[in-house]
N, C-alpha and C positions, 0 to 999 in steps of 0.2 A: 154647540150643544154640549151638555154636561152628562155625567154618569152618576148614578147613585150606587153606593156600596152599602148593602144592608148587612150589618153585623149582628150576631146573636151569641152563639157559644164558640166564636172564633176570634177572641179579643186579643189580637196581635197584629203586628205589621211584618214580622219576619216570616218568610216562607208562606205567603198568603196568596194562593192562586187567584182568588176573586179580586183582591186588591191589585195584583199585577195586571190582570186583564182589564180592569177599569182604567188603570193608568195608561194602558196601551190605546184606549179609545181617544179620539180627538176631544179636546176640551177638558175642563176641570172635573174633579171627582169630589163628591160629598159623602164622607163616611157618616153613617147614622146608626143609631141603636134604638129599637122600638120596644118599649115595655108594655106588653099586653098579656099578663099572666092568665087572664080569663080565656084566652084562645088555646091554652094548653091543658084544659080540663083538670083532671086529678094530678097532673104531672107538672104543674107550675112549680118554680123553684121553692124549696122549703126555707125555713128560717135561716139555717146555717149557710145555705147556698146564696140566699139574698145578701147576707153580710159579705160573703166573698165577692159577689157580683158588684156591689157598691164600690169596693176597693179596687177591683179589677178595672172597672170603667174609669175610675179616678186615675189609675196608672196609665190606661190607654189614652186618656185625654192629654196627659203630659207627653207621652211618646209622639202623638200626632202633632202637638204644639211645637215640639222640637223640629218638626219637618214642615212647619208652616201651615198646618191644617188644624181643623177643629172637629170635634165629634158632635154631631147634631143628635140631641136626645128628644124623643117624642113618646107619647102614649096613645093608645087606641088601636083600632083595627089595622093590622099591617098593610093589607092591600089598599085600603082607603088612604092611609097616611102616606104611603109611598106614592100613590097616584097624585095626591095633592102636592107633595113636595116636588115631584118631577115637574109638574106644571109650573110651580113657583120659581124653580131654578133653570127652567128650559132644558130639562134632561130628557133624553130619548131612550136611555138604556139603564137597566138595573141589574146589578151583579150581586150574587150571594153564594155562600158555601152550602153545598148540599147537606141538609140536616137529616139524620136517620132517627127512627123511632116513630111510632104511629101518630102521636099528637102533633109533633113538629112537622112531620111530612104532610099531614092533612092541612095544617095551617098554611104551610108554604104553597101548597097546591091551590088553595083558595086565593092566596095573594097573587099567584101567577095568573089565575083566571081574571081577576079584577084588572091587572095590568095589561093583559092581552086585549081586554075590551077597550082600553085607552090607547091601543096601538103602540105600547111600549115594548121594546125588546128586552127579554129576560134571559140572562145567562147564569146557569147554576154550575158551580165548579166543585171539584174534589178538594179534599183537605182534612176532612174529619177523621178518616181512617186511611189505612194503607192499601186496601183492596176494594174492589167493587163486589159487594155481596152477591150480585146477580151472576157474576162470572166465575167464581170459584165453586165448582160443583163436584159431586161424587161421580164415579165412573158411570153410574146409571142416570146421571143428569139431574139429580136433586140436591137439596141442601145437606150439609153435614150436621150430624147430631152428636158426634164424638170428636173430642178435641184433637187427639193425636193424628188421625188421618187427615183432618182439616189442616193441621199445622204442616204435615208433610207435603200436602198438595200446595199450600200457600208458599212454602219455601221453594218448591220446584217451579212454580208458575208465575208468581207475582214479582214484577220488576218494580222496585221502589226508587223513584227518581231522587236525585240529590236535592236537598233544600235550597231554596233561592234566597238571596240576601234581602234585607229590608230596603225599601226605596230611601234615597237620601232626601228627597223632597216630594211633597204632595200638594199640587195646586188645587185649591178649592174655589167654588163660585164666589164672585165678589159680593153678591147680595143673597143672603139666605134668610128665610123667615125665622122669627124668634122661636126657639124650642123650649124644652124644659130645662131646669137646673137639675143636677144630679140629686139634690136633696128632695126635689119634688117627687121622685120615684118612690120615696118612703121605703127604702130597702133595709135600713138599719133597725135593729130591734129596740122596742120601747116597752118596758124598761130595758136598760142596757145589760144584757147577760153575756156579752161577747168578750169579756176580758181574757178568757182562756184562748180564744181564737186569735186575739191580737198578740198574745204572748208567743204563739206557736208559729204563725204563718206570715208570709210576705206575698200577698196576692200581686199579680201582674206579670208581664212578660219578662222584665229584668229578673224578678225573683225566680221565675221558672228556669231561665238559662243558668242562673247561679246555682240552683239546686242540681240541675243536670251535670254541671261541671264538677260539683262536689261528689256526686255519685260516681262518675267515671274516674275521677282522679284519686278519690280516697276510699271508696267503698266497694267497687266492683269486684276486686280480687277476692274479697271475703264473702261475696254475695251468697254463694251456695250454702255456706256454713251459717251465716248470720241471718238470712232472710226469715227463718222460723223462730228467731229469738226476740220476743217483744221487749226484753230488757236492754237491748242495744239498738243503736241506729244502723240497722242492717238492710233496710229497704229504701227505696228511692224517695218516697213521699211525693212523687210527681203527679199522683192521680188527680188532685184538684186542679192543677195547672193544665193537665190534659182535658179534664172535664169542661173547663171553660175556654179551651182552645188558646191558652196563652203561649203554648208551645205546640208545634206540629208533631205528630207521631213520626214523620220521616226525619225531623231534626233529631229526635231521640234515637231513631234507628241508625242513622249514619254517624252520629257521634260515637255510638258504641261500636259499630262496624269499623270505623276508622281506627279506633283504639285497638281493635283486634289486629287489623292489617299492619299497624305500626309496632306491634309487639308490646304495647304499653300496658296491657291487661292480660290476665289469665283467660285464654280463649274459652275454656269450658265454663268458667263462671259467667263470662260475658254472654255466651250462648244461652245459659240458663236465664239470664235477665231478659234477653230478647224473646225467650219463650213466653214470658209474662206479657210482653207487648203483644205477642200472638194471642194470648188468652183474651186480651181486650178486643182484638179483632174478631175473635170467635163470638164474643158477646154481641157485637154489632151484626155479625153474620146471622145469628139466631133471631135477633129482634126484627131484622129485615124480613126474614122468611116466615117467622111465627109472631106476628105483631100482637097477638092476644096474650102472650106470655107474661106481661107485667102483672096480670091478675089471674091468669088461668095456667094450670100446670101443663108443661109440654107433654108429659106422660098422662094421658087422659084418665087412666084408672085412678089416679090420685084425687080426682074430683070427688070420689066416693069415700075418701079416708074419713073416719069419724073424728074430726077435729073437735076439741073441747072449746067451750066458751067460759073463760074465767078472768073477768076484768081485773080482779085484785091481783092475780098472779101476773098478768100482763104488766100491770103497773109496777110490781116489784121487780120484774125483769127490766123494764125501762130504766128504773132508778138505780139499778145495781144493788139490789137488796135480796138476792136469791139465796144467800147463804153458801154459795160456791165461789170461793175467792177469785179464781181466774175469770169466771164469767162476770162477776161484779166489777173487777178491775177494768175489763174491756168496756163495759157499759158506762163506767164513770169516766174513762178516758174519752169515750165518744161525747159525753155530755160537756166535758171541759174543752177538748181540742177539736171537736167536729170530725174526728178520724179515729179509726181503730187499726192496730196492727193486723195484717192479713191473717196470720195464724189464729189470733184471738177472734177475729171476725168470723171465721169458720166455726169455732167452738161456740161462740155466743149464738150464732144463727141456728146451729144444730140443736143447741140446748132448748131454745124456744120451741122448735118444731118437734123434737123427739122426746126430750125429757118432760116438757110441759104439754106436749101435744096440742099446742096452740097454732092457729093458721099462720103459715109463713108470710102471707100477705100483710098481716099486722106488723110483723117485724120489718118487712120491706118498706111499709109506710113510715115507720119510726125512723129507719135509716134515711129515708128520703128527706125527712124534715131536719135531721140532726147532722148529716154528713156534709162537710164542705166539698167532698168529691162525689156528691150524688150524681150518678150517671145512670140513666134508665136502663141501658143495655147491660151494663155490668152489675148494677144492683140486682136486676132480675136474674142474671146468670148465677150470681153468687147465692142468692136466696133459694133458687130452685135446686142448686147443687146441694146446699146444706140440708134442704128438706127432702132430698132424694127423689124429686119429682121432675127434674129437668134433664138437659143434655149433660152427658158425661158425669152424671150425679153418682155419689156413693149410694148404695142400697139403703132404703129407709131403716132396715133393721140393724144396720151398723151404726153404732153410736160412739161419739167421742166420750172418753172418760175425762171429765174436767179436772179431776185430781191428778191423774198421771200426765195429762197434757201440761198442767202447770209445772209439775216436777221435771218433766223432760225438757221443756222449752224455756222455762224460767228457773233454772237450776239453783240459783242463789236467792231466789225470791225477790229480786229487786223490783220487778214490775208489779207484783202484787203488793209489796210493801209501799210502793209509791202511791198507788191508787186506792188501796184499802188500808190506810194508815192505822186504823184501830187494831189491826192484827200485826203491826210491825214488830212487836217484841216476842211473837211466838217463835219457837224453834223451827228450823226448816222442815223437820219431819212432820210437823202438824200444820204448817202454814196453809196448805191446800186442803186440809181436812180437819179444821179446828174442832169439830164435834167429837173427834177421836182423842183429843188431848185430855189427859187426866185433870181433875179439878185443880190440883195444886199447880200444874203448868199454866192453866188458864188464869188462875189467880195471880201467879207471878208475872204474867204478861198483861195483867190488868184488863182481862177480857171476860165479860159475862155474856154468854150466849143467850140470845133473846132480848138483851138490853143493848150492849155495845155493838154487837154484830148478830144478825139474824140466824136462827136455826135454819138448816137446809129446807128449801121450799118443797123438796121431794126427795125420797130415798132413791139413790142411783139404781139399785137393783130392781126396785119396784117400777121405776120409770122404764127401765129396759124391758121388763115383762109386759108393761102396758103398751109400749110402742110395738113390740112384737105381735101382741094380740090385735092391735089396730091394723097392722100390715096384713095379718092373716085374714082379716075380714074382707079385704079387697082383692085377695088372691094374688 
């Protein structure tokens, strides 16, 4: 008898519990990937994620081939396809990694029901995150809504096992039905707009491990100082690799923990980095307990906030044409790289929700389509935080000042000048507030506001007053 290994957003072979369990079964193992975006409703992978998925699958095919295995690709209803393939290769067992999030959880449960009807054994394994969301509870027995107490309980109670090595060989069934070719999944964009993604990223397991080594060996000591600087490489950029499961969170956890134990890194900086791993865990904790939050605010009173509808302003925000240089730089980076620095991500999100008073869900949808690290749990957590309506969120009436954020965190203006090159020749003192520059300074920098670069979409002071008024209306 054989076993099937259903892969989804766990595209690796190192530290893969489902793969290890399948290999422990008698008989060969068939790794397979099923492309069925229609089963994920509104949360099927967006354009940037599909680009990443194509290259991640390509990399996984090569990794498996090195171990004597192939990756079977198929399309269609997962339960039905798994059932058909199990019959074709004489498999009696199906393994997969537990997927969290409302749509994937419902899809996987439907598949389990179909397989049970065919008397197939289904085994679902951990590996997506470090903790079981159902087991980390408050002292009163409920889910956490605030990060710090969650993190304290997590560190006190969660045991993170060490990662397991990749298998050296994977025996697959001798006869397998013909599947799809990768190109048949139609994941790459047409026309091709992904040149910036190609320049920036190396999808796949090898790229993930290389990036982790670079972070620990070269960046971790400076993490606390550099993580808020979008003008330097101060963050890990591991998020897309984690989103697609090309590296396990416990591999990241123990690589950093071991560096602390070996005295190879500054322990305070390393613990600050691990706290961000904890923030990812918190996002999954929330979406497990509050599956409505991708579209509904965790704090129910925000359902009554008087959001505006302004399609033209939303489009200016999407394209990085708001007239606020740091905001525009972030949105242009997103368009080019499929990623935004975390500090700027917060500023950009809060600007949409508070300066423009546009629904945070519209921003979350845009990020979902344009981020290579689109992850429903963490995209939801970030957007509800920025909009002040979720767990651990800043109050709605507290607003980031885009000008001072740029001056504080991009002090030499390198980030803004890279992504908003039409302002590159402005002096630092006016770079984040070009509307304050005297006419002769604008002329010397060859900038005509309203032509070369837009006038501000809103006055910062007026936006603050409007946001406060909206908040007052919901009490």
